[in-house]
C-alpha positions, 0 to 999 in steps of 0.5 A, a space after each residue: 875673701 870674696 872671689 870673682 868667678 865666671 859663670 859655672 860651666 862656661 867654656 871660655 876657650 870655646 867662646 874665645 875661638 867663636 869670637 875670633 871667627 866673628 860670632 857676635 853673640 860669643 863676643 857679647 858674652 865675653 864682654 858680659 863675663 869679664 867687664 866687671 872683673 876688668 873694671 874692678 882690676 883697673 880700680 887698683 890703678 886709678 880712681 877715674 871711673 870714666 877713664 876705666 870705662 873708656 879703656 874697657 870699651 876701647 879694648 873690646 872695640 879693638 878686640 872686635 876690629 882685630 879679631 881675625 889677627 888675634 891668636 888662641 889663648 889658654 886663659 881668656 881672663 889672663 889675656 884680657 887682664 894683661 891687655 887692660 892693664 897695659 892700656 890703662 897704664 898707657 893712658 895714665 902715663 900719657 895724662 901724667 895722672 897717678 891716683 891712689 887705688 880704689 880697692 874692692 870692698 869685700 862682699 857682703 856676708 850671706 844670711 842663713 834663712 834658718 836663723 832668727 831675725 835677731 841672730 841674722 842682724 847680729 851676724 850681718 853687723 859682725 860681717 860688716 865690721 870684719 869687712 870694714 876692718 879688712 878693707 881698712 887693712 887692705 888700704 894700708 898695704 903697698 900698691 903691689 901687695 894689694 895687686 898681688 892679693 887681689 889677683 890671688 884671692 879675688 881672681 883666684 889666679 895661680 902664682 905663674 899667672 900673677 908673675 906674668 901679669 905683674 911682670 915679676 919672678 915667682 919668688 917676688 910673687 911669693 914675697 909680695 903675698 907673704 908680706 901682704 898676709 903678714 901686714 894684713 894680720 898685723 893691721 887687722 889685729 890692731 883694729 878693735 874687735 867687738 866684745 
């Protein structure tokens, strides 16, 4: 599965501390590093793209306004994801709108420049087919299993972080991920594979 990653070499803790001290370029870099991660995470809770964008914008405005009162953190990504989840859920609850999640689609496969054009097209079609199968299988998972899979494999979070973010115990994280992987295996194996 594709994973969202921060720019290699970024020291998020240093960047966070610079932002807290009022450094505007550091704040802008934090926004650039995390806006797409936050948007994709929020898409698990709502299909309303405008609402998601508004919540992310509001979060960063509030962060800037209250930067002097914000404490240090050991994981900027975890802090931002927990904050945006609370904000979005409050908005959804307040509006009494509950939507089906709009899951991420796994990324496109890469092409090898040494392959012939025909082989490249064949591999792209196979990758596209597998991505579609996986997307359909992910769509069939219960919402909590989808969230756990997204955090574990798309965000590369540890079980402790997932436990805190989802507000469940570690055993429940294991159960969700184990159940999701079992369901994915079952759902993908029922799809027709190309011959």
